[in-house]
C-alpha positions in Angstrom: 16.9 25.6 -19.8 17.2 22.7 -17.3 16.9 19.1 -18.5 13.2 18.2 -18.3 14.1 14.7 -17.1 15.9 16.1 -14.1 12.9 18.4 -13.3 10.6 15.4 -13.5 12.8 13.5 -11.1 12.8 16.3 -8.6 9.0 16.8 -8.9 8.4 13.1 -8.5 10.5 13.1 -5.3 8.5 16.1 -4.0 5.3 14.4 -4.9 6.2 11.3 -2.8 7.4 13.4 0.2 5.3 16.5 0.2 2.0 15.9 -1.7 0.4 14.0 1.2 1.4 16.7 3.7 -0.1 19.4 1.4 -3.3 17.5 0.7 -3.7 16.9 4.5 -3.3 20.5 5.6 -5.5 21.8 2.7 -8.2 19.3 3.6 -8.2 20.6 7.1 -8.7 24.1 5.7 -11.2 23.3 3.0 -13.0 20.5 4.9 -13.1 16.8 4.3 -16.0 17.2 1.8 -13.7 19.4 -0.3 -10.8 16.9 -0.5 -11.0 17.1 -4.3 -10.2 20.8 -4.2 -7.2 20.1 -1.9 -5.9 17.6 -4.4 -6.4 19.9 -7.4 -4.4 22.7 -5.7 -1.5 20.4 -5.0 -1.6 19.0 -8.5 -1.7 22.5 -10.0 1.3 23.5 -7.8 3.4 20.5 -9.0 2.5 21.3 -12.6 3.6 24.9 -12.1 6.8 23.7 -10.6 7.6 21.6 -13.7 6.9 24.5 -16.0 8.6 27.2 -13.9 11.7 25.3 -13.0 12.4 24.2 -16.6 13.2 27.8 -17.5 14.3 29.2 -14.1 16.0 26.2 -12.6 15.2 24.3 -9.5 15.2 26.6 -6.4 17.6 26.0 -3.5 14.7 24.8 -1.3 12.1 23.2 -3.7 9.9 21.9 -0.9 9.5 25.5 0.5 8.8 26.7 -3.1 6.0 24.1 -3.5 4.5 24.9 -0.1 4.5 28.6 -0.8 2.8 28.2 -4.2 0.3 25.8 -2.8 -0.5 28.2 0.0 -1.1 31.1 -2.5 -3.2 28.9 -4.8 -5.3 27.8 -1.8 -5.9 31.5 -0.8 -6.9 32.2 -4.4 -9.2 29.3 -4.5 -10.9 30.5 -1.3 -11.3 33.9 -2.7 -12.7 32.6 -6.0 -15.1 30.0 -4.5 -16.0 31.4 -1.1 -19.7 31.8 -2.2 -19.8 28.4 -3.8 -18.5 26.1 -1.1 -18.8 25.5 2.6 -15.4 25.2 4.4 -14.4 23.6 7.6 -16.1 25.4 10.5 -13.1 25.4 12.8 -11.1 27.6 10.3 -13.8 29.4 8.3 -13.9 32.5 10.5 -10.2 33.0 9.7 -10.8 33.0 6.0 -13.2 35.9 5.9 -10.6 38.5 5.1 -7.0 38.7 3.8 -5.9 40.2 7.2 -6.7 37.0 9.0 -6.4 34.4 6.3 -2.6 35.0 5.6 -1.5 34.5 9.3 -3.9 31.6 9.7 -2.4 29.9 6.7 1.1 30.4 8.1 0.0 28.7 11.3 -1.7 25.8 9.4 1.5 25.2 7.3 3.7 25.0 10.4 5.6 21.6 10.8 3.6 20.5 13.9 0.2 21.4 12.3 1.1 19.5 9.1 2.1 16.4 11.1 -1.2 16.5 13.1 -3.1 17.0 9.9 -1.5 13.9 8.3 -2.8 11.9 11.3 -6.2 13.4 10.8 -6.1 12.5 7.2 -5.2 8.9 7.5 -7.8 8.3 10.2 -10.4 10.1 8.1 -9.6 7.9 5.1 -10.0 4.9 7.4 -13.5 5.8 8.8 -15.7 2.7 9.3 -18.5 4.3 7.1 -16.1 3.7 4.1 -15.6 0.1 2.9 -12.4 -1.5 3.9 -10.9 -1.7 0.4 -11.9 1.9 -0.3 -10.3 3.1 2.9 -6.9 1.8 2.0 -7.2 2.9 -1.7 -8.1 6.5 -0.6 -5.3 6.7 2.0 -2.8 5.5 -0.5 -4.0 8.0 -3.1 -4.4 11.1 -0.9 -1.8 10.7 1.8 0.9 8.6 0.2 0.8 9.9 -3.4 0.2 6.5 -5.0 -0.9 6.4 -8.6 -4.0 4.3 -9.5 -1.9 1.6 -11.3 0.2 1.2 -8.2 -2.8 0.8 -6.0 -4.3 -1.6 -8.4 -1.2 -3.8 -8.2 -1.2 -3.6 -4.4 -4.8 -5.0 -4.4 -4.2 -7.3 -7.3 -7.2 -5.8 -9.2 -7.9 -3.5 -12.1 -7.4 0.2 -12.4 -11.2 0.6 -13.1 -12.0 -1.1 -9.7 -9.6 1.3 -7.9 -11.2 4.3 -9.6 -14.7 3.1 -8.5 -13.4 2.7 -4.9 -12.0 6.2 -4.8 -15.2 7.7 -6.2 -17.3 5.8 -3.6 -15.0 6.8 -0.7 -15.1 10.5 -1.5 -18.8 10.4 -2.0 -19.2 8.7 1.4 -17.1 11.4 3.1 -19.3 14.1 1.6 -22.6 12.5 2.2 -21.9 11.4 5.7 -20.0 14.6 6.6 -17.1 12.5 8.0 -15.1 14.8 10.2 -11.4 15.5 9.7 -10.1 14.3 13.0 -8.3 11.6 15.0 -11.0 9.5 16.8 -10.9 8.6 20.5 -11.5 5.6 22.6 -12.9 2.4 21.0 -13.2 4.1 17.6 -9.5 4.9 17.7 -8.5 1.2 18.4 -10.8 -0.1 15.5 -9.5 2.4 12.9 -5.9 2.0 13.9 -5.9 -1.5 12.3 -7.0 -0.1 8.9 -4.3 2.7 9.2 -1.6 0.1 9.8 -2.7 -2.0 6.9 -2.5 1.0 4.7 1.0 1.8 5.8 2.1 -1.8 5.4 0.8 -1.7 1.8 2.9 1.4 1.3 6.0 -0.3 2.6 5.4 -3.3 0.4 5.0 -1.2 -2.7 8.4 0.3 -2.0 9.9 -3.1 -1.1 8.8 -4.5 -4.4 7.9 -1.7 -6.8 5.0 -2.0 -9.3 6.5 0.2 -12.0 9.7 1.7 -13.3 13.1 0.2 -13.5 13.8 -0.1 -9.7 12.8 -3.2 -7.9 13.1 -1.3 -4.6 11.9 2.2 -4.1 13.5 3.3 -0.9 11.5 6.5 -0.6 8.2 4.7 -0.2 9.6 2.4 2.5 11.1 5.4 4.3 7.7 7.2 4.1 5.9 4.1 5.6 8.4 4.0 8.5 8.1 7.8 9.0 4.3 7.6 9.2 4.3 4.7 11.6 6.8 6.4 13.9 4.6 9.5 13.8 1.7 7.3 15.1 4.0 5.7 17.7 4.9 9.2 19.0 1.3 10.4 19.3 0.3 10.5 22.9 -3.4 10.0 22.2 -2.8 6.5 20.9 -2.2 4.4 24.0 -2.3 0.8 22.8 0.8 0.6 20.5 1.8 -3.1 20.5 0.8 -3.5 16.8 2.4 -0.2 16.0 5.7 -1.3 17.4 5.3 -4.7 15.7 4.9 -3.2 12.3 7.8 -0.9 12.9 9.9 -4.0 13.9 8.8 -5.8 10.7 9.6 -2.8 8.4 13.0 -2.2 10.0 14.0 -5.8 9.8 12.9 -6.1 6.2 14.6 -2.8 5.3 17.8 -3.9 6.9 18.3 -6.2 3.9 18.0 -3.5 1.2 21.6 -3.3 0.2 22.0 -7.0 -0.3 18.8 -7.7 -2.2 20.2 -6.5 -5.6 23.4 -7.3 -7.4 25.7 -4.5 -8.6 24.0 -4.6 -12.0 20.6 -4.3 -10.4 19.4 -7.9 -10.5 17.4 -9.6 -7.8 19.3 -11.8 -5.4 17.6 -14.6 -3.4 18.1 -14.8 0.3 20.6 -17.6 -0.2 22.6 -15.5 -2.6 22.8 -12.4 -0.5 25.9 -11.1 1.2 24.8 -10.9 4.8 27.7 -8.5 5.7 25.7 -5.9 3.7 22.7 -6.2 6.0 22.3 -3.1 8.1 23.1 -4.2 11.6 21.8 -0.9 13.1 18.4 -1.4 11.5 18.3 -5.0 12.6 18.9 -3.8 16.2 16.2 -1.2 15.9 13.8 -3.8 14.6 14.6 -6.2 17.4 14.2 -3.3 19.9 10.7 -2.6 18.6 9.9 -6.3 18.7 10.7 -6.3 22.4 8.4 -3.3 22.9 5.6 -5.0 20.8 5.3 -8.0 23.2 5.0 -6.1 26.4 1.2 -6.7 26.5 -0.9 -9.6 25.3 -1.9 -8.2 21.9 -1.0 -10.5 18.9 -1.3 -9.2 15.4 -0.2 -10.5 12.0 2.6 -7.9 12.2 3.9 -9.6 15.4 4.2 -12.9 13.6 5.6 -11.5 10.3 8.2 -9.5 12.4 9.1 -12.7 14.2 9.6 -14.5 10.8 11.7 -11.7 9.5 13.7 -11.7 12.7 14.5 -15.4 12.2 16.1 -14.6 8.9 18.0 -11.6 10.3 19.5 -13.5 13.3 20.7 -16.5 11.2 24.4 -16.1 10.5 24.0 -17.7 7.1 21.2 -19.2 4.9 22.0 -22.8 5.9 21.5 -21.9 9.5 18.0 -20.5 9.1 15.6 -22.1 11.6 12.9 -23.2 9.1 11.0 -25.3 11.6 10.4 -22.2 13.8 9.5 -20.2 10.7 7.0 -22.8 9.6 5.5 -22.9 13.1 5.1 -19.1 13.0 3.3 -19.4 9.6 1.0 -22.0 11.2 0.1 -19.4 13.8 -0.3 -16.7 11.1 -2.8 -18.6 9.0 -5.1 -18.8 12.0 -5.3 -15.0 11.7 -4.8 -14.5 8.0 -5.3 -17.4 5.6 -5.2 -15.3 2.5 -3.7 -17.0 -0.7 -0.5 -14.9 -0.5 0.2 -15.9 3.1 -0.5 -19.6 2.2 1.8 -19.2 -0.8 4.6 -17.8 1.4 4.0 -20.7 3.9 4.7 -23.3 1.1 8.4 -22.0 1.0 8.7 -22.8 4.7 7.1 -26.2 4.1 9.7 -27.0 1.4 12.6 -26.2 3.7 11.3 -27.6 7.0 9.7 -30.7 5.5 10.0 -31.5 1.8 9.5 -30.0 -1.6 6.9 -32.5 -2.8 4.6 -31.6 0.1 5.1 -27.9 -0.6 4.3 -28.3 -4.3 1.1 -30.2 -3.4 -0.1 -27.3 -1.1 0.8 -24.8 -3.8 -1.4 -26.7 -6.3 -4.3 -26.3 -4.0 -3.7 -22.6 -3.9 -3.6 -22.5 -7.7 -7.0 -24.3 -8.0 -8.7 -21.4 -6.1 -7.7 -19.1 -9.0 -7.6 -16.1 -6.7 -4.0 -15.2 -7.4 -3.5 -16.7 -10.8 -2.2 -13.3 -12.1 0.4 -13.1 -9.3 3.8 -13.8 -10.8 5.3 -15.1 -7.6 2.8 -18.0 -7.6 4.2 -19.3 -10.8 7.9 -18.5 -10.0 7.6 -20.3 -6.6 6.0 -23.3 -8.4 8.9 -23.2 -10.8 11.5 -23.3 -8.0 9.8 -26.3 -6.4 9.7 -28.1 -9.8 13.4 -27.4 -10.3 14.2 -28.9 -6.9 12.3 -32.0 -8.0 14.2 -32.1 -11.4 11.0 -31.5 -13.4 12.6 -28.9 -15.6 10.1 -29.0 -18.5 7.2 -28.1 -16.2 9.4 -25.5 -14.4 10.1 -23.8 -17.7 6.4 -23.5 -18.4 5.8 -21.9 -15.0 8.7 -19.5 -15.5 7.2 -18.4 -18.9 4.0 -17.6 -17.1 5.8 -15.7 -14.3 7.8 -13.7 -16.9 4.6 -12.7 -18.7 3.1 -11.5 -15.4 6.1 -9.7 -13.9 6.1 -5.9 -14.3 9.7 -4.9 -13.3 12.6 -5.4 -15.6 14.9 -6.8 -12.9 12.2 -9.3 -12.0 11.9 -10.4 -15.6 15.7 -10.7 -15.9 16.0 -12.9 -12.8 13.2 -15.2 -14.0 14.7 -15.3 -17.5 18.0 -16.6 -16.0 16.1 -19.3 -14.2 14.3 -20.2 -17.5 17.6 -20.4 -19.4 18.9 -22.7 -16.6 15.9 -25.0 -17.1 16.3 -25.0 -20.9 20.0 -26.0 -20.5 19.0 -28.9 -18.3 16.6 -30.1 -21.0 19.1 -30.0 -23.8 
């Protein structure tokens, strides 16, 4: 019998990489109003894998095994419920007999069809009839394999709220008979922005994980980059400046992966990172995408965020960082997005380009709004400003709040070290 922990690790990996593909192709077969059936089939396939592999061992090609089982379960579901449900009209005539359904399924499960279906899925989730927050929650759940707690953290809200959003989104798809397709023309341009926001949330969840022991979950970041490059390669999407901009941003941020954590897994600040560990090839790729992103006149938040990240990547050392330019970029950004998190990030640039007292004053105004009071970085950033001003007793209190709100062990350990430092200064 194989170790259940190893089996769970393999299945979790498959869930991240394959579940979205499977749900997408099955949604095309069953129809968007039967998305719940597609998710059930995928879930059943993963449960069967956990049970079967525990006794038989993990097969040589686990992805192919999952796809084969999912295909068989889908055929069984069609046979079992063919009189109960309406299925997608474009494929329903293939599903009338076993002679046509089997070769049709083989075609639907081909690599190109699966990739096309993933695009259809993400644009379906981002249909304008669905509320903006529900769009993103649904895409993260169905296409990207996010759990409800992970989505809740991404939105800084409760799991109950996310459940409600998912229920509303699926009901809207059924009631409005939203088609499973990539839109065209003006509709495509509008929905592209929701798609990119969803992908950026996926990347951020990987860049700063919401659960488990790992601060960085590389697989999620890789999946976000893969999905965006899939959009960039699609010929029907003509205006791609913001697509290239978000690719630039993700590659530039991802280039620092190897330097963000110490050998024992603790978080390192930008000032502490060994820049020789930054991935030069990824930086070059990010800068190349940035050049492509500015070929037209479009300016998105991703352009500005990529430019900010680029400033960090081109600085030879932390002391050489051009904070005045970064602050100027933040000033442009808040004209587009003045959300509390962006304003919080801007205070760091204010502290470096101007002075810490001014930065702390601006942070206090953000705190008064109460909108991100449960965000641990609000309190940890405040603590850093207070340390710089020598107000160690107040810094300690802010760090205690940050530790209580942080959800990752490595984050808590980093904050605890800062708290210990403050307490030593007080003694």
